[in-house]
C-alpha positions as CSV (number, residue, x, y, z in Angstrom):
1,M,18.3,-15.3,3.3
2,Q,15.2,-13.0,3.1
3,A,16.8,-10.4,1.5
4,E,17.5,-12.6,-1.5
5,R,15.0,-13.9,-1.3
6,L,12.8,-10.3,-1.6
7,K,15.1,-10.0,-4.8
8,F,14.1,-13.0,-6.3
9,L,10.2,-12.4,-6.0
10,L,10.4,-8.6,-6.7
11,D,12.7,-9.4,-10.2
12,D,9.9,-11.9,-11.1
13,L,7.3,-9.8,-10.6
14,K,9.3,-7.4,-13.0
15,E,9.4,-10.5,-15.3
16,N,6.3,-11.4,-14.5
17,P,3.5,-8.8,-13.4
18,E,0.4,-10.5,-14.7
19,D,0.9,-13.7,-12.3
20,P,-0.9,-13.4,-9.1
21,F,1.5,-15.2,-7.0
22,N,4.6,-13.1,-7.6
23,Y,2.3,-10.1,-5.2
24,Y,1.3,-12.8,-2.5
25,A,4.4,-14.7,-1.9
26,L,5.7,-10.4,-1.7
27,A,2.8,-9.5,0.6
28,L,3.6,-12.1,3.2
29,E,7.3,-11.7,3.1
30,Y,7.0,-8.3,3.7
31,Q,4.4,-9.6,6.3
32,K,7.2,-10.5,8.5
33,T,9.5,-7.0,8.0
34,D,7.5,-4.3,6.0
35,K,3.5,-3.8,7.2
36,T,3.1,-0.9,5.2
37,A,5.0,-2.9,1.7
38,A,2.6,-5.9,2.8
39,E,-0.2,-3.8,2.8
40,R,0.4,-2.7,-0.5
41,Y,1.1,-6.0,-2.0
42,F,-2.2,-7.7,-1.0
43,S,-4.2,-4.8,-2.0
44,D,-2.6,-4.6,-5.6
45,L,-2.9,-8.6,-5.6
46,L,-7.0,-8.5,-4.6
47,E,-7.5,-5.7,-6.7
48,L,-5.8,-6.6,-9.6
49,F,-6.6,-10.7,-9.0
50,P,-10.0,-10.8,-7.6
51,E,-10.1,-14.5,-8.0
52,Y,-7.3,-15.3,-6.3
53,L,-8.6,-17.1,-3.7
54,P,-5.3,-17.9,-1.7
55,A,-5.1,-14.3,-0.9
56,Y,-8.8,-13.8,1.2
57,Y,-7.2,-16.1,4.2
58,H,-3.9,-14.3,4.6
59,A,-5.3,-10.5,3.7
60,A,-8.1,-10.8,6.5
61,G,-5.3,-12.6,9.2
62,F,-2.9,-9.6,8.0
63,F,-5.5,-6.8,8.1
64,F,-7.0,-7.7,11.5
65,E,-3.5,-8.2,12.9
66,Q,-3.5,-4.7,11.9
67,D,-6.9,-3.6,14.0
68,E,-8.4,-3.1,10.2
69,N,-11.0,-5.2,11.4
70,Q,-13.9,-3.9,8.8
71,K,-11.2,-4.8,6.0
72,A,-10.6,-8.0,7.6
73,E,-14.3,-9.2,8.1
74,A,-15.0,-7.7,4.2
75,L,-12.0,-9.6,3.0
76,Y,-13.5,-12.8,4.9
77,L,-17.0,-12.4,3.3
78,Q,-15.2,-11.8,-0.3
79,G,-13.1,-15.2,0.2
80,I,-16.3,-16.6,1.5
81,Q,-18.4,-15.9,-1.3
82,L,-15.9,-17.1,-3.7
83,A,-14.5,-20.1,-2.4
84,E,-18.4,-21.0,-2.8
85,K,-18.3,-19.9,-6.3
86,L,-15.6,-21.5,-7.2
87,N,-16.6,-24.9,-5.3
88,N,-13.2,-25.2,-3.6
89,L,-14.2,-26.7,-0.2
90,K,-11.1,-27.2,1.4
91,T,-10.5,-23.6,1.4
92,L,-14.3,-22.3,2.2
93,K,-13.8,-24.2,5.2
94,E,-10.5,-22.2,6.2
95,L,-12.1,-19.5,5.4
96,K,-15.6,-20.2,7.1
97,G,-13.3,-21.3,10.4
98,A,-11.0,-18.2,10.2
99,Y,-14.0,-15.5,9.9
100,Q,-15.9,-17.5,12.7
101,Q,-12.5,-17.3,14.7
102,F,-12.3,-13.4,14.0
103,K,-16.0,-13.0,14.9
104,D,-15.2,-14.8,18.2
105,E,-12.3,-12.6,19.0
106,T,-14.0,-9.5,17.8
107,D,-17.3,-9.7,19.0
108,D,-18.0,-7.9,22.9
């Protein structure tokens, strides 16, 4: 099932490379099985589509899980700033909550 989903997403990315959701979906899917590929798709997504707000919550969490705390913190803060700019209060609340949890877990 996952192989079929990956094939579908990869095919869709080839057909629609300008759609940030394709990178996002691939990063989330690969996060389960291939951390290197997940990192590549999160990085590509954030580089190519820095205004794609949904990426920040999941990318920051991913990099935190990989013990890349500086990168995770930077992504949380960038996401918070973008959510404020876009006046997306729901995502802003989620990002601030996740960032506070991150801070609680990383502060010594």
